C-alpha positions in Angstrom: -11.3 6.1 -15.9 -7.7 4.2 -16.1 -6.8 0.6 -15.5 -4.2 0.8 -12.7 -3.8 -2.9 -12.2 -5.0 -6.3 -13.4 -5.4 -9.4 -11.2 -4.6 -12.7 -13.3 -4.1 -15.1 -10.5 -7.5 -17.1 -10.4 -6.9 -18.0 -6.7 -6.4 -14.4 -5.6 -9.6 -13.5 -7.4 -11.7 -16.2 -5.5 -10.2 -15.1 -2.4 -11.1 -11.4 -2.8 -14.6 -12.3 -3.7 -15.1 -14.7 -1.0 -13.9 -12.0 1.3 -16.5 -9.6 -0.2 -19.1 -12.5 0.1 -19.7 -12.1 -3.7 -18.6 -15.6 -4.5 -21.8 -18.1 -4.5 -20.9 -21.7 -3.7 -21.7 -22.8 -7.2 -19.6 -20.3 -8.6 -16.3 -21.2 -10.0 -14.6 -21.6 -13.4 -16.6 -22.3 -16.3 -16.6 -22.4 -20.1 -17.3 -19.1 -22.1 -20.9 -18.7 -23.2 -21.8 -20.1 -26.8 -21.7 -17.6 -29.5 -24.9 -16.1 -30.5 -23.6 -16.2 -34.1 -22.8 -13.5 -36.5 -24.3 -10.3 -36.2 -25.7 -8.4 -39.0 -23.2 -5.8 -40.6 -24.7 -2.4 -41.1 -22.7 -0.1 -43.2 -23.4 3.7 -42.7 -21.5 5.8 -45.1 -19.5 8.9 -43.7 -19.1 11.6 -45.8 -15.8 13.0 -44.4 -14.5 13.9 -47.7 -16.8 16.8 -48.6 -15.2 20.3 -48.7 -16.0 22.3 -45.4 -17.0 26.2 -45.4 -14.0 28.0 -44.1 -15.2 29.8 -41.0 -13.0 32.9 -41.6 
């Protein structure tokens, strides 16, 4: 899938959503959700420097 266009104008976005009946009356600009904090960092080693067998 490729992004072929991006709509950045908020007024246009709200008009499209309202036309498609996807905009509830209480919908509108809002603050981003609060961060859930830092996630646990999991390190999984990848042994990509090991020699490979020659298929020939």
